[in-house]
C-alpha positions in Angstrom: -8.9 -29.4 14.7 -10.2 -26.9 12.1 -6.7 -25.5 11.6 -5.1 -29.1 11.3 -7.7 -29.7 8.5 -6.9 -26.7 6.6 -3.3 -27.6 7.0 -3.8 -30.9 5.6 -5.6 -29.8 2.7 -3.0 -27.1 2.0 -0.4 -29.6 1.9 -2.3 -31.7 -0.3 -2.8 -28.6 -2.9 0.7 -26.8 -2.3 2.9 -29.5 -1.1 5.6 -31.0 -3.2 4.2 -34.1 -5.4 7.2 -34.1 -7.5 10.9 -33.7 -6.2 13.5 -33.0 -8.7 16.8 -33.1 -7.5 19.3 -30.1 -8.0 23.0 -29.7 -7.8 24.2 -28.7 -4.1 21.9 -30.9 -2.4 18.6 -28.8 -3.0 15.6 -29.9 -5.0 12.8 -28.7 -7.0 9.4 -29.4 -5.5 6.3 -29.2 -7.9 3.0 -29.1 -6.2 -0.4 -30.1 -7.6 -1.4 -26.4 -8.4 1.6 -26.1 -10.5 1.1 -29.1 -12.3 -2.4 -27.9 -13.1 -2.0 -24.3 -14.3 1.4 -24.0 -15.8 0.6 -26.7 -18.3 -2.6 -25.3 -18.6 -1.2 -21.8 -19.5 0.9 -23.4 -21.9 -1.5 -25.2 -23.7 -4.1 -22.4 -24.0 -1.1 -20.0 -25.1 -0.5 -22.5 -28.0 -4.0 -23.0 -28.7 -4.7 -19.2 -28.9 -1.6 -18.7 -30.9 0.0 -16.6 -28.1 -2.9 -14.3 -27.6 -1.3 -12.0 -25.1 1.4 -10.7 -27.5 -0.5 -11.0 -30.9 -3.9 -9.5 -29.7 -2.8 -7.1 -27.2 -4.1 -3.8 -29.0 -7.5 -5.7 -29.1 -7.3 -6.0 -25.5 -7.3 -2.3 -25.0 -10.1 -1.5 -27.8 -12.3 -4.1 -25.8 -11.7 -2.4 -22.8 -13.2 0.8 -23.7 -16.3 -0.6 -25.4 -19.6 0.9 -24.3 -22.6 -1.9 -24.1 -25.5 0.9 -23.7 -27.2 -1.3 -21.3 -27.3 0.4 -17.7 -28.4 -2.8 -16.0 -25.3 -4.7 -16.8 -21.8 -3.9 -16.2 -19.3 -2.3 -18.9 -16.2 -4.0 -20.1 -14.4 -1.4 -18.0 -16.5 -2.1 -15.1 -15.8 -5.8 -15.3 -12.0 -4.9 -15.4 -12.4 -2.9 -12.2 -14.2 -5.3 -10.2 -11.8 -8.4 -11.4 -8.9 -6.0 -10.9 -9.9 -5.2 -7.4 -9.6 -8.8 -6.2 -6.3 -9.4 -8.2 -4.8 -6.1 -7.3 -4.8 -6.7 -3.4 -2.6 -8.5 -1.2 -1.0 -10.6 -3.7 0.5 -7.4 -5.2 1.8 -6.2 -2.0 2.1 -9.1 0.9 2.4 -11.7 -1.9 5.3 -10.2 -3.8 6.8 -9.3 -0.6 6.5 -13.2 0.7 7.7 -14.4 -3.1 10.8 -12.4 -2.7 11.5 -13.1 0.8 11.6 -16.6 0.5 12.8 -16.8 -3.2 14.7 -13.5 -3.7 14.9 -11.3 -6.6 14.6 -14.1 -9.1 10.9 -15.2 -8.0 9.9 -11.7 -9.8 10.9 -13.0 -13.1 9.0 -16.2 -12.6 5.8 -14.0 -11.6 6.2 -12.2 -15.2 6.4 -15.6 -16.7 3.4 -17.2 -14.9 1.2 -13.9 -16.0 2.1 -14.2 -19.7 0.8 -17.9 -19.6 -2.2 -17.0 -17.2 -3.5 -14.4 -19.6 -4.5 -17.1 -22.3 -6.0 -19.1 -19.3 -8.3 -16.2 -18.0 -9.1 -15.7 -21.8 -10.6 -19.1 -22.1 -12.4 -19.0 -18.7 -13.7 -15.4 -19.2 -15.3 -16.2 -22.9 -16.8 -19.4 -21.3 -18.5 -17.3 -18.7 -20.0 -14.9 -21.2 -21.3 -18.1 -23.3 -23.3 -19.5 -20.3 -24.3 -16.1 -18.4 -27.7 -15.9 -17.2 -30.2 -12.9 -16.3 -29.9 -11.9 -12.6 -33.4 -11.2 -11.1 -31.8 -10.0 -7.9 -29.3 -7.3 -8.7 -30.2 -7.0 -12.5 -27.9 -7.5 -15.3 -26.4 -10.9 -16.0 -24.4 -13.4 -13.5 -22.4 -16.6 -14.2 -19.1 -17.9 -13.7 -17.5 -21.8 -13.7 -20.5 -22.9 -11.4 -22.7 -22.1 -14.6 -20.5 -23.4 -17.2 -19.9 -26.3 -15.5 -23.4 -27.0 -14.9 -24.3 -26.6 -18.4 -21.3 -28.7 -19.5 -22.7 -31.8 -17.5 -26.2 -31.0 -18.3 -25.3 -31.3 -22.1 -23.3 -34.6 -21.2 -26.0 -36.3 -19.6 -28.7 -35.0 -21.9 -31.1 -33.6 -19.2 -31.8 -30.9 -17.2 -30.6 -31.0 -13.8 -31.3 -28.8 -10.6 -27.7 -28.9 -9.2 -24.6 -30.6 -10.6 -22.2 -31.8 -8.0 -18.8 -30.4 -9.6 -20.5 -27.2 -10.0 -21.6 -27.5 -6.2 -18.2 -28.4 -5.1 -16.8 -25.1 -7.0 -19.2 -22.8 -5.9 -18.7 -24.1 -1.9 -14.9 -23.8 -2.6 -15.1 -20.3 -3.8 -17.4 -19.1 -0.9 -14.6 -20.9 1.4 -11.7 -19.0 -0.5 -13.4 -15.4 -0.4 -14.1 -16.0 3.5 -10.2 -16.8 3.7 -9.6 -13.9 1.8 -11.8 -11.8 3.8 -9.3 -13.0 7.0 -6.3 -12.2 5.0 -7.8 -8.6 4.1 -7.9 -7.6 7.7 -4.9 -9.4 8.9 -2.7 -7.5 6.3 -4.3 -4.1 7.2 -4.4 -4.5 10.8 -0.6 -5.5 10.7 0.4 -2.6 8.7 -1.5 0.0 10.5 0.2 -1.3 13.7 3.4 -0.7 12.2 2.6 2.8 10.7 0.3 4.3 13.2 0.7 2.0 16.5 -3.1 1.1 16.4 -4.1 -2.3 17.9 -5.3 -4.7 15.4 -8.5 -5.2 17.2 -9.4 -1.5 16.7 -8.5 -1.4 13.4 -10.6 -4.5 12.5 -13.7 -3.0 13.9 -13.1 -0.1 11.8 -12.7 -2.0 8.6 -15.6 -4.3 9.4 -18.0 -1.3 10.0 -17.2 0.4 6.9 -17.4 -2.7 4.8 -20.8 -3.3 6.5 -21.9 0.2 5.3 -21.2 -0.6 1.6 -21.7 -4.4 1.1 -25.1 -4.6 2.9 -26.7 -2.0 0.2 -27.9 -3.4 -2.9 -25.6 -1.9 -5.8 -23.2 0.2 -4.0 -20.4 -2.3 -4.3 -19.5 -1.5 -8.1 -20.0 2.3 -7.4 -17.3 2.3 -4.7 -15.2 0.3 -7.0 -15.3 2.4 -10.0 -14.1 5.2 -7.8 -11.6 3.3 -5.7 -9.6 1.1 -8.0 -8.6 3.5 -10.8 -7.6 6.1 -8.1 -5.4 3.5 -6.1 -3.7 2.1 -9.2 -2.7 5.2 -10.6 -1.3 6.6 -7.3 0.5 3.3 -6.5 1.9 3.5 -10.2 2.9 7.2 -10.1 4.7 6.7 -6.7 6.3 3.8 -8.0 7.5 5.7 -11.2 8.9 8.5 -9.0 10.8 6.0 -6.7 12.5 4.6 -10.0 13.4 8.0 -11.5 14.9 8.9 -8.1 16.8 5.8 -8.3 17.6 5.5 -12.0 21.3 4.5 -11.9 20.4 1.6 -9.8 17.7 0.1 -12.2 20.0 -1.9 -14.5 21.3 -3.7 -11.5 17.9 -4.5 -10.1 17.0 -6.2 -13.5 20.5 -8.1 -14.0 19.8 -9.3 -10.1 16.1 -10.4 -11.4 17.4 -12.5 -14.3 20.6 -13.4 -12.9 18.9 -14.8 -9.7 16.2 -16.6 -11.8 18.6 -18.8 -13.6 21.7 -18.1 -11.6 24.3 -20.8 -11.0 25.0 -19.9 -7.3 21.0 -20.4 -6.8 21.3 -23.9 -8.4 24.3 -24.9 -6.5 23.0 -23.8 -3.0 20.1 -25.3 -3.5 17.8 -22.3 -3.8 16.6 -22.6 -7.3 13.6 -24.6 -6.2 12.5 -21.5 -3.8 13.2 -18.9 -6.6 11.0 -20.8 -9.1 8.2 -22.2 -6.9 7.6 -18.9 -5.0 7.6 -16.8 -7.9 5.2 -19.2 -9.6 2.9 -19.8 -6.6 2.6 -16.1 -5.7 2.1 -15.1 -9.4 -0.6 -17.9 -9.6 -2.4 -16.4 -6.3 -2.0 -12.7 -7.5 -3.5 -13.0 -11.0 -6.0 -16.0 -10.3 -6.0 -17.0 -13.8 -7.5 -20.4 -13.9 -9.3 -20.2 -10.5 -12.4 -19.3 -11.8 -12.8 -16.0 -9.9 -12.7 -13.3 -12.5 -15.4 -15.0 -14.5 -18.0 -14.3 -12.3 -17.3 -10.9 -13.0 -16.9 -11.3 -16.6 -20.1 -12.9 -17.0 -22.0 -9.8 -15.6 -20.9 -7.5 -18.7 -23.2 -7.1 -21.8 -21.0 -7.3 -24.9 -21.5 -7.8 -28.5 -18.9 -10.7 -28.6 -18.0 -13.0 -26.0 -14.5 -12.9 -26.7 -14.0 -9.1 -26.2 -14.8 -10.0 -22.7 -12.1 -12.7 -22.7 -9.8 -10.3 -23.9 -10.5 -7.6 -21.3 -10.0 -10.2 -18.5 -6.5 -11.3 -20.4 -5.7 -7.8 -19.9 -6.6 -7.7 -16.4 -3.7 -10.5 -15.9 -1.2 -8.1 -17.4 -2.1 -5.3 -15.4 -2.1 -7.4 -12.1 1.4 -8.8 -12.4 3.2 -7.2 -15.1 2.4 -3.7 -13.8 1.4 -3.7 -10.2 3.3 -6.7 -8.8 6.5 -5.0 -10.7 5.8 -2.1 -8.7 5.9 -3.6 -5.7 9.1 -5.6 -6.5 10.8 -2.4 -7.7 10.0 -0.5 -4.5 11.8 -3.4 -2.5 14.6 -4.2 -4.8 15.5 -0.6 -5.0 16.2 -0.1 -1.4 19.7 -1.5 0.0 20.0 -5.1 0.7 21.5 -4.3 4.0 18.5 -2.4 5.3 16.1 -5.1 4.5 17.7 -8.2 5.1 16.1 -10.6 7.6 13.2 -8.7 7.3 9.5 -10.3 6.2 6.1 -9.5 5.5 4.8 -5.9 5.3 7.6 -4.9 7.9 10.2 -5.4 4.7 8.1 -3.5 2.4 7.6 -0.5 4.7 11.1 -0.5 5.6 12.0 -0.3 2.1 9.4 2.8 1.5 10.9 4.6 4.6 13.9 4.8 2.9 12.7 6.0 -0.2 10.2 8.5 1.0 10.9 8.7 4.9 8.1 8.3 7.6 5.6 9.0 4.4 6.6 5.9 2.9 5.6 3.9 5.7 2.2 5.8 5.9 1.6 5.4 2.2 2.1 1.6 2.1 -0.6 1.1 5.2 -3.1 3.6 3.2 -2.3 1.6 0.0 -2.8 -1.7 1.4 -6.0 -0.6 3.0 -7.2 0.5 -0.5 -6.0 -2.5 -2.1 -7.2 -5.1 0.5 -10.7 -3.2 0.6 -11.3 -3.0 -2.7 -10.4 -6.9 -2.8 -13.0 -7.6 0.0 -15.8 -5.7 -2.1 -14.5 -7.6 -5.3 -15.0 -11.0 -3.7 -18.5 -10.3 -2.2 -19.5 -9.3 -5.9 -18.0 -12.6 -7.0 -19.9 -14.3 -4.5 -23.4 -13.2 -5.5 -23.4 -15.8 -8.3 -22.2 -18.7 -6.2 -24.8 -18.1 -3.5 -27.7 -17.9 -6.2 -26.4 -21.2 -7.7 -26.5 -23.0 -4.5 -29.4 -21.4 -2.7 -31.6 -19.9 -5.7 -32.6 -16.1 -6.1 -33.2 -15.3 -2.3 -32.2 -12.1 -0.7 -31.8 -13.9 2.6 -29.1 -16.3 1.4 -27.2 -13.1 -0.2 -27.4 -11.3 3.0 -26.3 -14.1 5.3 -23.5 -14.7 3.1 -22.3 -11.2 3.5 -22.6 -11.3 7.2 -20.4 -14.4 7.4 -17.9 -12.5 5.3 -17.9 -9.3 7.5 -17.5 -11.6 10.7 -14.6 -13.6 9.0 -13.1 -10.1 8.2 -13.2 -9.1 11.7 -11.6 -12.3 13.2 -8.9 -12.3 10.6 -7.5 -9.1 12.1 -6.7 -10.9 15.1 -5.5 -14.4 13.9 -2.0 -15.4 12.9 -0.6 -14.4 9.5 0.3 -18.0 8.4 -3.3 -19.2 9.1 -5.3 -17.0 7.4 -3.0 -17.0 4.1 -3.6 -21.0 4.1 -7.4 -20.6 4.1 -7.2 -18.4 1.3 -4.9 -20.7 -0.5 -6.9 -23.9 0.3 -10.1 -22.1 -1.3 -8.6 -20.9 -4.4 -6.6 -24.2 -4.8 -10.0 -26.2 -4.7 -11.6 -23.7 -6.9 -8.8 -24.3 -9.3 -9.0 -28.0 -9.3 -12.8 -28.2 -10.1 -12.1 -25.4 -12.6 -9.2 -26.3 -14.7 -10.4 -29.8 -15.8 -13.5 -28.3 -17.2 -11.6 -25.7 -19.0 -9.6 -28.3 -20.9 -13.1 -30.0 -21.9 -15.0 -26.6 -22.9 -11.8 -24.6 -24.2 -13.1 -25.6 -28.0 -16.1 -23.3 -27.3 -13.8 -20.4 -26.5 -11.4 -21.2 -29.3 -14.5 -21.1 -31.8 -15.7 -17.5 -30.4 -12.0 -16.3 -30.8 -11.7 -17.4 -34.5 -15.5 -15.8 -35.1 -14.3 -12.3 -33.4 -10.9 -12.4 -35.5 -13.1 -13.4 -38.7 -15.3 -10.5 -38.1 -12.5 -8.1 -37.8 -11.5 -9.1 -41.4 
């Protein structure tokens, strides 16, 4: 019953709403989420005057700013938290799924999605900063879409409200999404550990859940662990990828040629596969960088900065790091392996086979450990996000914060022994609902973020 309901909602959000016929008998299917996020990315990119390209140096400068307030997060820490959730399964299993279904050309559309998503990320993170509140439980600040939606509706009604329906729906969707992602975490890790070490998923799930419980049930241990884990894992993964690329330098032009050729290739159009190439690249790109879904603003609101637009710039940089850098690393690792070796493989088996070709048995172990690091940091990051949504729904009470953490831990354990498709669908449903409730408000409130951008650029002059 529950699985059927989740699949129905999934098909509503990610199923084809528009079918565009293609030569060769295929079609280009466009889902509701694509209809919402891609036009939004184009719209905000134009409104910010191509911010990702124009203000990239400012993104770097905003990242290293020190706010000097110990109780709130620094710009770097908010990037660490948001990167922890972005740089996760989407960068490994998500990229694998995109290339498995859509071919090498899907990578190009992931890049395009990231460039457009950077502007959307700027808008929502800036709004989160503008509408943040003091956090009496954890210290510092909290906020996110539930809060700026609440303030927007209050302003429209002209009166104070305890709760606003749209904000409540977003908050609930977020909690559903993060429970779903909790399952994806253990599912992916259990699968990779079974391939690498022949450890049964049941035992992996127990160990992962116990380790997570030790961290998340302590008051402020989450950010401290992420401060250490995220930079280390990202640098190591990037370094290994550079080593593999340098070892296969002669094949690199062919890989880029294949990506571009299959992204626009006549063969894909004639064979009816262009729709799969485009949609799998866009869909997994959206799932990976989360721009427009309303997740990262929960971290952006926790920072103390002298200008809201600076936090928008930091989160725009986060989308770039996630998709242009880390997702591309995974794509290179896969595409530099011989196609004859990986043909017909899917999921983590495909990536681990590619890594075994590059680095031998160490490659299989490396991917298993990397996936654990990526996935575990994702779990910690989403529980940080959940703080503000739980507080919005239930008030400032430790019992509710703890209850949600325990629920997430239970889902973390269950996910390790569930089927692959179901747990991914639950995560996609949650993030899809969040996006639906968030994106329309972004259009309505984007003027506030644009004004802050103009003030920021004016202050530079």
